[in-house]
N, C-alpha and C positions, 0 to 999 in steps of 0.2 A: 689634161682635158684639151680637146681641139674640136673645131667644127668640121674638119675634114680628117679622115682617118690618117694618122701618122704612124710610121714604122721606123724605129731607130735604125739609122744607116751609119753606123760608126764602129770603129775598131776598139775605141776606149771611151770611158764615160767619166764625167765629173760627178761629184756627190751633190745632192740637193737635200737640205735639211728643212723641209717645208712644214714646220710645226713649231709650237711654242709651249712653254709651261711644263716641259718634261725634264727628267734628270739630264744634267749636263753631259753625262757619259754617252748619251745617244747621239749627240752632235759631234762626237769624236770617232764614231765608227766610220771606217773606210772599207768599202767593198770593191776590190779591184777586178771587177768582171771585165771580160773581153767581149766585143761584139762579134757578129757573124754576118758578113756582107752577103754570102751565098744564100743563107736562109732568108735574110731580109729581102733579097731579090725574088725568091720564090713566093714569099708572102705578098709582096707588092703585085706580082704578076697575077696571083690567085684572086686578090681583092679586085683588081681592075677587070679581070675576066668575068667576075661575078657582077660587074656593074657598080661596084662600090668605089667611089673616087678615093685614091690613097696617094700619099706622098712619103718619100724618104725624109727623115729628120736627122740632120748631122749635128745638131746643136744640143738638144735636150739631154740632160744627165739622168741619173738614177734618183727618183724621189722615194719617199718613205713607203709608198705602196709597193715598191720593188725590193729595196735592200733589207727592210726589216724582216721580210719573209725569207729571202734567199740566204742571208748571212747565218741563219739558223739551220737551214736545210743543207746548204753547201758552203760551209764556213771558209773553205780555201778558194772559193770562186773558181772551182775546177771545171765548170761547164761554160761554154759561150752563151751569150745572152742577146736576145732581140726583144725590145720593149715596144708595146703598142699603146697608143693613146686610147682614151674613151671619149665619146661624145655624149654627154648627159642629156642632150635634147632629143635624141632619137627615140623611137618607139621600142617597145620590147621586141616586136617582130624584127625590126631592123638590127638590133643587137644580136638576136638569134641568127639572122642571116649572115652577119659578119663571122660569127663562130662557125657556122656551117661551111663557109667558104674555106676555112682553115682546117677542116676535119682531116683532110688528106695528110697533113703533116705528121699525124700520129703513126701512120704507116711507114714514115721515113725516120722514125726514131727521135722525133722532136717531142719533148714534154711541154704541154700547154698548161700554164698556171694562171689563174685569175685570183687577185687578192682584193678583198673588200670586207664589208660588214653588211649583213642583211638588213638589220634595223640599226640605224646610226643617226641619232639625234642627241648631240652633246648637251643641248639645253634641257633635256628631259631625263638624263641619267641621274641615279641616286648614288653618291659616292660611298655610301655605306656598303661594305662587302656582303652583309647579310640582308640586303634590300629585297623586298618582295617583288616578284616579277609583275610588271604592269600588265593588266588584262589587254589593253590596246596593242601593246607590243607583241604579246603572245599570239593574239588573234592574227595579226598580219604575218608574223613569223611562220605560224602553222599553215596558213593559207598558201603562202609562197612555197613552202617546202612540199606541200601536197602537189602543187602544180609542177614543181621541178621533178618530183619523183615519177610523174607520169608524162613528163615533157608536154604538158598541156599548154601549147603555144597560144591558144585563145585567151586563157587566163593571164598568162605572162604578158601578152600584148596589151592587156587592159589593166595592168597592175596599178596604174594611177587611180583607177576607179574603185579599187578595193577599199573596204572599210579601214580607216586609220592610216591610209597610205601617205597622206601629206604629213602626218605626225611621225610615222616610221621612217620615211625617206624624204626629208625636207629638201635635200639636193641629191642627185642620182649618181654622183661619181663613184660612191662606194658600192652602189647597188648594181650598176650596169655589168660589171664583170661576171656576176653570177649567171645572168641570162645569156651573155655572150658565150660563156664556157658551156652552158647547156646545149648551145647550138653545135658544139663539137662532138656531141654524143653520137656514136655509130648508130645507124638506122636499126631499130629493133632491140637495142640494148636497154638495160634498166639502170638508171642512175643509182649510186649507192651513197647513202648518208653515213659518212665515217665518224663524224663527231658533231655534236650540237649542244650549245649552251647559251643561256641568256645571263649576262652579268649585269650588276649594278642596275637592276630593275628593268632595263630595256635594251641594253647593248648586246645584240645577238651575233654569235659566231657559229658558222656552219662550215663543215668541210665536206664537200661533195666530190665524188669520183665519177668521172664520165668515161666509160670505155669506148 
């Protein structure tokens, strides 16, 4: 998280284990990804040209929002990596505009990945594996997915005013990447929901593909 957009500007990364209460093995994973200064410069230029203040970050390592995903997708860390921060205080439209400014990268062979959870309130989850889905979680989840499917920027920009928003998204750092990535969708394309599930009553996982 940062209040100004940060772009990883490093050739190597240290590991960050920013969680607690999970199996010890998670804190032993090392993901030896390499950075890409050339791509980082392209991103910084694009953000600044779009009027989005951005800075290179030579210090920040890989937190669990990055390596828990990539070590399963690319276990040998065979692709270079540039990490972006999120600002949870921005509006949905601002997140969308950040994504829109990065849309061009897809034409240059850069894969854009956002990781997070649509509904993420750890105080409300039911640890029972067979837990019933909470109506408030499903309502917010379905409303957001409908807006994403049609790239309804007006609804996405007003997400905090949706029913159950404060319960579904008590803090926005897990939620922001979804709208940011929606902004990378090519004009006229239709987002594809590749996977969707609500676990433990309210923890919702969605995998969207934006062409």
